[in-house]
Backbone bond lengths (Angstrom), bond angles and torsions (degrees), N, CA, C in turn:
res aa  C-N    CA-C-N  psi(-1)  N-CA   C-N-CA  omega(-1)  CA-C   N-CA-C  phi
1 K - - - 1.457 - - 1.520 111.10 -
2 D 1.323 117.12 -47.27 1.455 120.80 -177.48 1.531 111.12 -59.89
3 L 1.315 115.62 -38.01 1.455 119.81 179.48 1.526 110.66 -62.65
4 A 1.314 116.73 -42.72 1.472 120.49 -179.82 1.522 111.21 -63.23
5 Y 1.320 117.41 -42.78 1.471 120.02 178.54 1.523 110.83 -61.66
6 G 1.308 116.47 -43.65 1.458 120.33 179.13 1.521 112.46 -62.01
7 L 1.333 115.61 -41.44 1.458 119.52 179.08 1.525 111.94 -65.87
8 V 1.313 117.32 -36.01 1.471 120.75 177.30 1.530 109.98 -65.71
9 I 1.319 116.59 -40.91 1.469 119.76 179.15 1.523 110.10 -64.63
10 I 1.332 116.73 -42.80 1.467 120.20 178.10 1.530 110.33 -61.39
11 W 1.330 116.35 -44.08 1.467 121.35 178.54 1.536 110.20 -58.52
12 A 1.316 116.77 -43.92 1.468 120.85 179.52 1.525 111.45 -65.46
13 L 1.323 117.02 -43.07 1.458 120.18 179.84 1.518 111.17 -63.36
14 L 1.320 117.08 -41.67 1.459 119.38 178.84 1.522 111.36 -67.58
15 G 1.326 117.39 -33.45 1.460 120.49 174.87 1.518 111.46 -64.39
16 I 1.320 115.94 -41.11 1.473 120.36 176.99 1.521 109.87 -62.44
17 A 1.334 116.51 -44.81 1.466 120.26 -179.62 1.521 111.24 -60.99
18 M 1.321 117.10 -40.59 1.466 119.81 -179.89 1.523 111.53 -68.99
19 K 1.330 116.58 -40.11 1.470 121.16 -178.38 1.535 110.89 -69.37
20 Q 1.318 116.80 -34.77 1.468 121.89 -176.23 1.536 110.67 -103.86
21 S 1.306 117.55 35.32 1.466 120.97 -173.53 1.535 113.72 -62.96
22 E 1.320 117.51 -17.95 1.471 119.54 178.32 1.527 111.99 -74.30
23 N 1.323 116.80 -28.06 1.461 121.60 -177.46 1.529 109.14 -98.17
24 Q 1.321 115.99 101.94 1.465 120.76 -174.69 1.531 113.50 -66.04
25 N 1.342 117.37 -27.39 1.463 119.26 177.82 1.525 110.72 -65.60
26 I 1.306 116.92 -42.26 1.465 120.59 178.70 1.518 110.39 -67.34
27 V 1.319 116.94 -42.49 1.465 120.71 179.55 1.520 110.32 -60.80
28 A 1.316 117.35 -47.22 1.459 120.90 -179.28 1.529 111.00 -62.84
29 T 1.314 116.90 -42.93 1.464 120.43 -179.75 1.521 111.59 -63.78
30 T 1.322 117.22 -43.95 1.457 119.20 -179.36 1.523 111.76 -69.26
31 E 1.328 117.89 -36.74 1.463 120.24 178.10 1.525 111.26 -67.03
32 I 1.319 117.39 -41.07 1.464 120.60 177.52 1.523 110.18 -65.11
33 S 1.321 116.46 -42.46 1.470 120.12 178.74 1.522 110.98 -62.40
34 A 1.317 117.01 -42.99 1.464 120.73 178.57 1.523 110.78 -63.02
35 A 1.323 117.39 -40.59 1.462 120.83 178.99 1.524 111.25 -64.01
36 I 1.324 117.02 -41.42 1.463 120.94 178.38 1.520 110.30 -62.83
37 I 1.322 116.96 -42.22 1.469 120.62 179.88 1.525 110.39 -66.02
38 V 1.325 117.80 -39.73 1.468 120.75 177.69 1.528 110.29 -60.81
39 I 1.312 116.61 -44.75 1.471 120.73 178.61 1.525 110.28 -62.44
40 A 1.321 117.30 -43.56 1.463 120.90 179.06 1.520 111.63 -62.84
41 L 1.334 116.91 -40.31 1.464 120.42 178.49 1.528 111.30 -65.29
42 I 1.324 116.46 -42.56 1.462 120.14 178.25 1.522 110.43 -61.46
43 L 1.322 116.62 -45.17 1.465 120.35 178.62 1.525 111.26 -63.05
44 A 1.311 117.72 -40.47 1.466 121.11 179.25 1.517 110.99 -62.89
45 V 1.326 117.05 -42.52 1.464 120.71 178.81 1.527 110.24 -65.32
46 L 1.317 117.10 -44.41 1.467 120.27 179.81 1.521 111.91 -62.87
47 I 1.318 116.59 -42.97 1.467 120.51 179.97 1.512 110.75 -65.67
48 S 1.327 117.45 -41.24 1.466 119.47 179.75 1.525 111.27 -66.53
49 R 1.315 117.72 -33.65 1.467 120.39 177.82 1.521 111.41 -72.51
50 M 1.322 117.13 -32.48 1.465 120.50 178.98 1.525 111.07 -70.32
51 K 1.323 117.48 -30.39 1.459 121.36 -179.32 1.521 111.98 -73.63
52 K 1.320 118.09 -22.45 1.469 121.39 -176.94 1.489 112.52 -78.18
């Protein structure tokens, strides 16, 4: 479930970045946010696999 929520947030952030492509501050912020969420999701998956 957590993975799906994270992927939806990333999808939304990338949509915002594409829609607001003229404003580089928004694009940079959304790309950085998406990257942070991707890293957090990867860490969450790795930690959950280590616990099993």
